[in-house]
C-alpha positions in Angstrom: 74.2 259.9 4.2 71.5 258.3 6.3 72.7 258.9 9.8 70.4 259.2 12.8 70.7 262.4 14.8 71.1 262.2 18.6 67.6 263.7 18.8 66.2 260.8 16.7 68.0 258.3 18.9 66.7 260.0 22.0 63.2 259.7 20.6 63.6 256.0 20.3 64.5 255.7 23.9 62.2 258.5 25.1 65.0 260.7 26.3 66.3 264.1 25.2 68.9 264.3 22.5 71.2 266.2 24.8 71.1 263.2 27.2 72.2 260.9 24.3 75.1 263.3 23.5 76.2 263.3 27.2 76.0 259.5 27.4 78.1 259.1 24.2 80.6 261.6 25.5 80.9 259.8 28.8 81.2 256.4 27.1 84.0 257.8 24.8 85.8 259.2 27.8 85.5 256.0 29.7 86.9 254.0 26.8 89.8 256.4 26.4 90.6 256.4 30.2 90.6 252.6 30.2 92.8 252.5 27.1 95.3 255.0 28.6 95.6 252.8 31.7 96.1 249.6 29.7 98.6 251.2 27.4 100.6 252.6 30.3 100.6 249.3 32.2 100.9 246.7 29.5 103.1 248.5 27.0 105.0 250.8 29.4 104.3 253.8 27.1 105.1 257.3 28.0 102.3 259.9 28.3 103.3 261.4 25.0 103.3 258.0 23.3 99.9 257.1 24.8 98.4 260.4 23.5 99.8 259.7 20.0 98.3 256.2 19.9 95.0 257.5 21.3 94.8 260.3 18.7 94.7 257.6 16.0 92.4 255.3 17.9 90.0 258.1 18.7 89.5 259.0 15.1 88.8 255.4 14.3 86.3 255.2 17.2 84.4 258.2 15.8 84.3 256.5 12.4 83.0 253.3 14.0 80.3 255.1 16.0 79.2 256.9 12.8 78.8 253.5 11.0 76.9 252.0 13.9 74.5 254.9 14.1 73.6 254.9 10.5 70.0 254.0 9.6 69.7 250.5 8.1 
């Protein structure tokens, strides 16, 4: 697999790999927070239902991020 490490990505942007990891974690949390709110409001799901949906979505987000971060 030709994936870039967070340290390599950090090198491209002249930041530390730990900064890249923190930014990815914050972005992931922001997306999930927004999705929770939207699912609660638009679909009137219960907290348990929301967490079930997000468990599936989160695994797909991780797969998509992995694909995006692969070296061309």
